[in-house]
SEKOLBA-673065 format. One line per field, with one value per residue (C-alpha): residue number from 1; residue in three letters; z, x, y. Coordinates in Angstrom, 1 decimal. Each point is the difference from the previous one (the first is absolute). Last residue first. Layout:
BEGIN
seq	(NUM|...)
type	(ALA|...)
z	(Z|...)
x	(X|...)
y	(Y|...)
***
This chain:
BEGIN
seq	(58|57|56|55|54|53|52|51|50|49|48|47|46|45|44|43|42|41|40|39|38|37|36|35|34|33|32|31|30|29|28|27|26|25|24|23|22|21|20|19|18|17|16|15|14|13|12|11|10|9|8|7|6|5|4|3|2|1)
type	(HIS|GLN|ARG|GLY|GLU|ARG|ILE|GLY|ALA|ARG|LEU|THR|ALA|MET|GLN|LEU|ARG|PHE|HIS|ARG|CYS|ASN|SER|CYS|LEU|LEU|LEU|HIS|PHE|GLN|LEU|SER|LEU|ARG|GLU|PRO|ARG|SER|LEU|LYS|ARG|ASP|MET|ALA|ASP|SER|ILE|LEU|ARG|SER|ALA|GLU|ARG|CYS|SER|LEU|MET|MET)
z	(12.8|0.1|1.3|-3.2|-2.2|1.3|0.5|-3.6|-1.2|2.2|-1.9|-3.3|0.4|1.9|-4.0|-1.8|1.9|-0.3|-4.0|-0.4|2.1|-3.2|-2.7|1.3|-1.7|-0.1|4.3|0.0|-0.3|1.5|3.0|0.4|-0.8|3.0|2.3|-0.7|0.2|3.5|0.9|0.8|2.5|0.4|-3.5|-1.2|3.1|-2.5|-3.5|2.0|0.8|-3.3|-1.6|2.6|-0.4|-4.4|1.0|-0.7|-2.1|0.4)
x	(28.6|-0.3|-3.6|-1.2|1.9|-2.1|-3.7|0.4|0.5|-2.6|-1.7|1.1|-0.7|-3.6|-0.3|1.1|-2.2|-3.0|0.5|0.5|-2.8|-2.1|1.6|-2.1|1.2|3.8|-0.2|-3.5|2.8|3.1|-2.5|-1.2|3.6|1.8|-3.3|0.8|3.7|-0.3|0.3|3.3|-0.5|-0.9|0.3|-1.3|-3.4|-1.4|0.4|-2.4|-2.1|-1.0|0.1|-3.4|-1.2|0.6|-1.8|2.9|-0.9|-1.5)
y	(31.6|-3.7|0.2|1.7|-2.3|-3.1|2.0|0.6|-3.5|-1.3|2.6|-0.9|-4.1|0.6|2.0|-3.3|-2.1|2.1|0.3|-3.7|0.1|1.9|-2.0|-3.1|-3.3|-0.4|1.2|-2.5|-2.7|1.4|0.2|-3.7|-1.4|2.3|-0.9|-3.8|0.5|1.9|3.6|1.2|2.8|3.9|1.6|-4.3|1.5|2.9|-1.6|-2.6|2.2|1.3|-3.1|-0.9|3.1|-0.3|-3.4|-3.0|-2.5|-3.6)
***
């Protein structure tokens, strides 16, 4: 069964803080192949996280 966008966004957020299980990673990868909105959300989260790290270094 495919993840909903809500479930995928939760896993994207979780992946920033912990290693996802193999089933979680596979489900998320499959969802991202089909969902451009969630791919965009993942990119936004990565950009935000990088910005926060950059801000902490100064």
